[in-house]
C-alpha positions in Angstrom: 138.5 118.7 179.5 135.8 121.2 179.6 131.7 119.5 179.6 129.2 121.8 177.9 125.6 121.2 177.8 122.5 122.9 176.6 119.2 122.8 177.8 117.5 124.0 174.9 118.8 120.9 172.9 119.4 118.9 175.8 122.5 118.5 174.8 125.6 116.7 176.8 129.3 117.6 175.2 132.8 116.3 176.3 135.2 119.2 174.9 138.6 117.1 175.3 140.3 119.5 172.3 142.7 122.5 174.2 142.8 125.0 170.8 139.3 123.7 169.2 140.4 122.6 165.8 137.9 122.0 163.0 135.8 118.8 163.0 136.5 116.1 160.4 134.0 113.2 160.9 131.8 112.4 163.6 131.2 108.7 164.1 128.1 107.5 165.5 129.5 105.4 169.0 125.8 104.2 169.7 121.8 105.4 169.5 122.4 109.6 171.1 125.8 109.3 171.0 128.5 110.8 168.5 132.2 111.2 168.4 134.6 113.8 166.9 137.4 113.3 165.5 140.5 115.9 163.5 141.9 114.8 160.4 144.6 113.4 162.2 141.7 111.0 163.7 142.3 112.2 167.3 139.1 113.0 169.6 137.8 116.1 170.0 134.9 115.9 172.0 131.3 113.3 172.8 128.2 114.8 172.4 125.2 113.0 173.7 122.0 114.0 172.5 119.1 113.4 175.0 121.4 113.6 177.6 119.0 113.9 180.3 117.6 111.0 179.6 120.8 109.4 180.6 121.3 111.3 183.6 121.6 108.8 186.0 122.5 105.8 184.4 124.9 104.3 183.7 126.4 104.6 180.1 128.7 102.7 178.1 130.1 102.7 174.6 133.5 101.6 173.4 135.0 104.0 170.4 136.4 102.4 167.7 139.8 101.8 166.6 141.9 103.9 164.7 144.9 104.0 162.7 146.2 106.5 162.5 149.7 107.5 159.8 151.5 109.7 160.9 153.3 111.8 158.0 156.6 110.9 156.4 159.0 113.0 157.5 
């Protein structure tokens, strides 16, 4: 996992991918918190907007349950 902070945009990003695949869709988890997924439904990262307002506060959210179908072999 890689943690990135952009002070100019006050954006915090938790990067869970190693090979940086293309983001297929972004889901809003809660106000100012977004999760990025690839086309196979794997979580790539979580973005927190206005991160400095959340520093020192407890941040809780649940990711939506996803159903990922595997390609036929």
